[in-house]
N, C-alpha and C positions, 0 to 999 in steps of 0.2 A: 513322840509328842506331836508329829505333824498332824494338823487338822484339829488338835485339841484347843478349845477356846479358853483363853485366859481373861480374867476381868480384874482390873485394879480399882480399889475403892479408897479414896482419901477421906478418912474419918476423923472427927474431932475426938481424939483419945489421948490420954497421958501416954507418953512413950519413952523408951530408953534411948541412950545415945545412939547416933547413927552408926551402923556397921556397914561400910561400903567398900567393895561390893558385897552383896549378899547372894549366896548361891541358891538357886531354886532347883526345880526338877531338871534333870538332864544337864546339870552343871551350868545352867544359864546364870550369868552374873547380872544382877539388877542394881543400878546406880541411880541415886537421886541426891539433890543438894540437901545440906543440913537445914537450911532455912531460906525462906523467900519472903518478900514483902508484897502487900497489895499493889497491883499494877505490874508485877514482875511476870516473867514467863517461867513456868515450872516445866523442867525437862526431866523425863525419866528415860533411862537408857537400859536396854537389854542386850547383852552380848553373849554370843555362842550358845550352844546347846539347843534348847527348844525353839521351834518355830513360833513366832509371836505375831504373825500377820493378823490374827483375829483378836488380839488383845485389845482391851479398852481401859480407859482411865476415867474415873468418876470422882468429882469433887463434892464432898458432902459436909454440911455444917454440923454444929453441935446438936441441932434439933433433929438431925437425921435427914433434912431436906437437901437434895443435891443442888450445888451451885453451878457445876459444869458436869455434863455426863456424856458418855459415848465417845471420848477422845481416843482416836485410834493411833496405832504405831505405824511408822513407815520406815523402810529400809534405807540406811545411809551408807552401808558397806555390806559385803557378802554375809557377815555374821553379826551385824550391828543394826539395832532398831532404836528409834526414839519416838516418844510421844511428847507433844508440846501442848500445854494447857495454860490459858491465861488465869492469873489469880485476880479475882474481882476486887475492885477498890473498896467494896463494902465488907469484905471478909474480916472478921474480928481476929485479933492476935491470939495466939495460944499454941498449945502442943497438939500436933496432928500426927497421923500415921498414914502411910501408903500401904495398903494391904493387897497382895497379889494372890488371888485364889484360883488355882488351876481348875480343879473339878471337885464335885462333892466327895467328902471323905479324905481329901488331901489337906493337911494343915496349911493355912495361908502364910505367905511371906509377909513380913512387916518391916517397912522402911520408915523410920521416924522423920518427922518434918515439923519445923517451927515456923509459924506465920508471925512475923514481927510487926510491931505497930508502925503506922505511918499516918502523919497528920496531913490534912488537905485544907486548902484555903476556902474561905467563904466569899461569895461574890454576888452583889446585887446588879441586876441588869434591867434598866427601865426600857419598856417597849411603848412605842407610839400606838395610835389607834389601829393603823393598818397591820403592824406586826402582831399586835394583840389579837386581832381577828384571825390572822394567818395561823397563829399557834393554837387558838382555842376553837377554831372552826371545826365542826364535825364532818368535814368533807370526807366521804368514804374512800376517796382515792388515797388519802394520806395513810389510812390504816392498811390498804392494799399494798401500797409501796413499802411500808414498814415490814409487812409479812414477806414480800418478795426479797427485800434486802436481807432479812434474817435467814431465809431459806438459802440464799446464795452464800452467806458467810458460814453456814453449817455444812457446806459441801466439802468433800474430802477426796482429792485426787492423788493417790499415792505416787503417781508419776510426775507430779508438778514440783519438780526440783530445779528451781530457777535461780535462787539466791541463797547463799549460805553465810555470808559475812555480815558485817555491820550495815545498818541502813544509813543513808545520807539525808541531810536536810533537804526538803523539797524546794526551798528558796535560798538564794545566794546570800541574802541578808536576813538575820534573825531578829525580829522584834515581837516577842511573845506578849499577847494581851490577856490570855487565859490559859491556865495549865491543865494537865490531865488530872481528873478527879476533883476539880473544883466543885464545891457544893453551891449550886446556883439558886438564887431566888429571883424569879421573873416578876417584875413590878408592872402589872397591866395598867393600861390607860384609865380604866375605871376605878382604880384604887385597890383592886383585888391582887392576889399574888399566887404563885405556884412554885414548888420546889423541883429541882432537877439536879442530876449529876452530869458533869461534863466528861465525855468519853474520849476526848482527844486534846490537842493543843490548838489554840488560835494564833496565827501568825499574821500580823498586820503588814500590808503592803499596798502600793498604789495599783489601781486597776490596770490590768494589762501586763503586769510583771509575769515573767515566765515561771511556770510551775513544773518541777522536774520529778521524775519517778524516783522514789526513795530507794528502790532496788530493782534488779532485773525481774521480769515476770511476764505474766499474760494478762491482758485487759479483760476483766470479767464483767464490768459494767461501764457504760458511758451514756448517761441519759439525764434529761431534765426531770427533777423531782420537786414536789411542792415545797417541802421544808428545807432540804439541803441544796436546792438549786441544781445547777449543772454539776453532776457528780461522776467521778471516775473511781473505779475500784480495781486494784491490781492484785493478782494472786502471785505470791512469792514462793511458798512451800505448801505442802498439804495442810489445809486448814489455816494458813497464814495469809492475811490480806491487809493491804494499806488502802485507805480511803481519803479522797480529796473532795471537799465540799465547797459550794458557793462560787464555782469557777465562772469567769466571764465567757470564756470560750473553751471548747474541748478539742484537742488535736489528735485524738485516738478514737478507735472504734472497737467494739467487742471482738475478741479473738486476736488482736494485735499483740505481737511479742515486742517488748520494750527493754532496752538496756537501762542499767542504773544511770540516772542523770539525764535520760532522754526527756525532751519536752512533751508533756501530756496535756497542757492547757495553760490558761492564764488566770491570774487572780481577778476575782470579781466580788459582787455582793448579791448574787442571785439567791432566792429562797429566803429563809429567816436569818437575815444578817443586818446588824445595825450599822455596818460600815464595810469598806472594802477590806477583805482579809481571806486567808486560807484556813479552813478547818482541816487539820491533818490528824488522822486516826489510824491505829493499827489494831486489828482483831486477831486473836489466836483462839481457835476452836470457838469462834463467835463471841468471845469475851474481850472487851476493850482492855488493852494494856497500855502502859506508858511508852509512847514512841520515842521519847528522848532517851530512855534507858537503852533502847536498841540502836541508837546512834553510837553509843559507847561500847556495847556488848554485842558480839555476833549472834545472829539468829540461832546458829547451831554451834554448840561448844560442849565440852565434857563437863558434867556437873562437878562442883567443888565439894 
């Protein structure tokens, strides 16, 4: 099986109860959780047997359109591999299945999965004239910066194994003003409005308060951006990044290795910010997930 390409597709299909582990070709045991919620991390584990270095995981909705594609596996032990995919906050609940198709003519494996329902808060955010202009301005650099950030978050370095356990809060005191998945309505100064989904959590704090790395990793970005202000991005695992927005100061540079809890900057209100706060975000395979759940649950663990 070495060199054979495996592709996993997560399809919106009615499915039977989960059989875990499921044996594939060459006695590879495939494991996945019975259910996940929007904002969770979906972990699929392959143990023993076939080489799965070239495997991919794709998340497809009921309409056949992919939500996440091309999620690769990385080795966590000599005969153990894992793929980590973020479950989008917009994914509707229902019965899904993970299909592992080795090569044409070989019957696919099928691992059932249920996406459970999750409610998100709605939040109105009034913007003054300057912030209205900042958000609505057709400044080409904003689009370019967005493309560059997405390209960074889509990178996959199989050797980037820096942090395996739970994440820690980046501030010593927690005062949340906006949660992951909030359905936002921006109220512009001219009376118009726009809808958005919040991809992280907002933590209010006085300007200058120390911001700490949520986990060990490598600094992948440290720059001033138009919308997110002074921004630091840290890579923790292949395809797993934490993001820190609106910083007053940045204390790291690209390529720095940081320990969990190391100071990476200070709280500020740079960019599109209505007050002094930290926007903290976690992306898995470029999909925003709920960072608070990763404070309680290790990044890497065996599926239940």
